[in-house]
C-alpha positions as CSV (number, residue, x, y, z in Angstrom):
1,M,2.8,68.1,-13.0
2,R,-0.8,66.8,-13.1
3,R,-1.7,64.0,-15.5
4,S,-4.8,64.2,-17.5
5,L,-7.7,61.9,-17.0
6,G,-7.0,60.3,-20.4
7,S,-3.4,59.3,-19.6
8,R,-4.5,57.8,-16.2
9,T,-7.2,55.7,-18.0
10,V,-4.6,54.5,-20.5
11,M,-2.2,53.5,-17.7
12,A,-4.9,51.7,-15.9
13,L,-5.9,49.7,-19.0
14,V,-2.2,48.8,-19.6
15,V,-1.9,47.5,-16.0
16,L,-5.1,45.5,-16.3
17,A,-4.1,44.1,-19.7
18,G,-0.8,42.9,-18.2
19,A,-2.5,41.3,-15.3
20,G,-5.0,39.6,-17.6
21,L,-2.2,38.2,-19.7
22,G,-0.6,36.5,-16.8
23,A,-3.9,34.9,-15.8
24,C,-4.6,33.6,-19.3
25,R,-1.3,31.6,-19.8
26,T,-1.8,28.2,-21.3
27,Q,-0.4,25.1,-19.7
28,P,3.0,24.1,-20.9
29,D,3.5,21.0,-23.1
30,P,4.4,17.9,-21.1
31,V,7.0,16.9,-23.7
32,L,9.4,19.6,-25.0
33,V,12.0,18.7,-27.6
34,T,14.9,21.0,-28.4
35,R,18.0,20.5,-30.6
36,D,20.0,18.6,-28.0
37,R,17.6,17.6,-25.2
38,I,14.1,16.4,-24.2
39,T,12.2,17.9,-21.2
40,I,9.4,15.9,-19.6
41,S,7.0,17.7,-17.2
42,N,4.7,15.9,-14.9
43,L,1.7,18.3,-14.9
44,T,-0.4,16.1,-12.6
45,D,-0.9,15.9,-8.8
46,E,0.4,12.3,-8.7
47,A,4.0,11.0,-8.9
48,W,4.9,8.9,-12.0
49,V,6.9,5.7,-11.5
50,D,8.8,3.5,-13.9
51,V,9.1,6.4,-16.4
52,E,10.4,5.3,-19.8
53,L,11.3,7.7,-22.7
54,T,11.7,6.4,-26.2
55,V,13.1,8.4,-29.1
56,N,12.4,7.3,-32.7
57,R,11.1,3.9,-31.4
58,Y,14.7,2.8,-30.7
59,Y,16.6,4.9,-28.2
60,R,15.6,4.7,-24.5
61,A,16.1,6.4,-21.2
62,R,14.5,5.4,-17.9
63,L,13.7,7.3,-14.7
64,P,12.5,5.5,-11.6
65,R,10.2,8.4,-10.4
66,L,9.1,11.8,-11.4
67,E,7.4,13.8,-8.7
68,P,4.1,15.7,-9.1
69,H,4.7,19.0,-11.0
70,G,8.3,17.9,-11.4
71,R,10.5,18.1,-14.5
72,F,13.1,15.8,-16.1
73,D,15.6,17.2,-18.5
74,A,17.5,14.6,-20.5
75,P,20.3,15.3,-23.0
76,L,19.7,13.4,-26.2
77,R,23.2,11.9,-26.2
78,R,22.2,9.9,-23.1
79,F,19.6,7.9,-24.9
80,Q,20.8,4.4,-25.7
81,G,19.7,1.9,-28.3
82,G,19.5,-1.9,-28.2
83,F,23.1,-2.5,-29.4
84,G,24.7,0.0,-27.1
85,H,24.7,2.9,-29.6
86,Y,23.9,6.3,-28.2
87,F,21.7,8.9,-30.0
88,D,23.9,11.4,-31.9
89,P,22.1,14.8,-32.1
90,V,24.6,16.0,-34.7
91,R,23.8,13.1,-37.1
92,E,20.2,12.2,-36.2
93,Q,16.9,14.0,-35.9
94,V,14.2,13.4,-33.4
95,R,11.1,12.3,-35.2
96,E,9.1,10.8,-32.4
97,V,9.1,10.7,-28.6
98,R,7.0,8.4,-26.5
99,V,6.7,8.6,-22.7
100,T,5.2,5.8,-20.7
101,A,4.8,5.5,-16.9
102,R,2.2,4.7,-14.3
103,T,1.0,6.9,-11.5
104,S,1.2,5.9,-7.8
105,G,-2.5,5.0,-8.2
106,E,-1.5,2.5,-11.0
107,T,-3.0,4.6,-13.8
108,A,-1.1,4.4,-17.1
109,V,0.6,7.5,-18.4
110,D,1.2,7.6,-22.2
111,L,2.4,10.7,-23.9
112,A,3.5,11.3,-27.5
113,W,5.4,14.0,-29.3
114,P,4.5,15.3,-31.8
115,V,1.0,15.1,-30.5
116,P,-1.0,12.9,-32.9
117,P,-3.8,14.6,-34.8
118,T,-7.3,13.9,-33.4
C-alpha cells in the first residue's frame, strides 16, 4: 500500500518535532528535594570538595568530594543536628536547603533551595 504525500509529510514533522524536543531540554536543577531525600548534582566541569548540605539551618550532612557531573543522593533521615538528633521526614518538613563547597580551583560553591527570588 502506498502512503499519500500528506501522511509522509505529517510523519516527517512528527520525527523532527521529537528530535527538536530532545535538543531543547533544560538543564536539571542542582538541588532536588523529594519527600524523603535530597539529590545534589554537580553540573560543572570541576570537582567539588568539602561539600556540606544544611537542611532548615540545623541538620547537616557532609561529603568530602563530588566529581564533575556527579550526583549525591542523601536520605533525609541521615541528616544530623547539633544535639545528635536526626531529621525525621515523617514529623518534619524541608523548608530550606543550603549547599556549600569549593571547587578544586578554590572557587566557592553556594547553592540554595528553594531558589531565592531575584
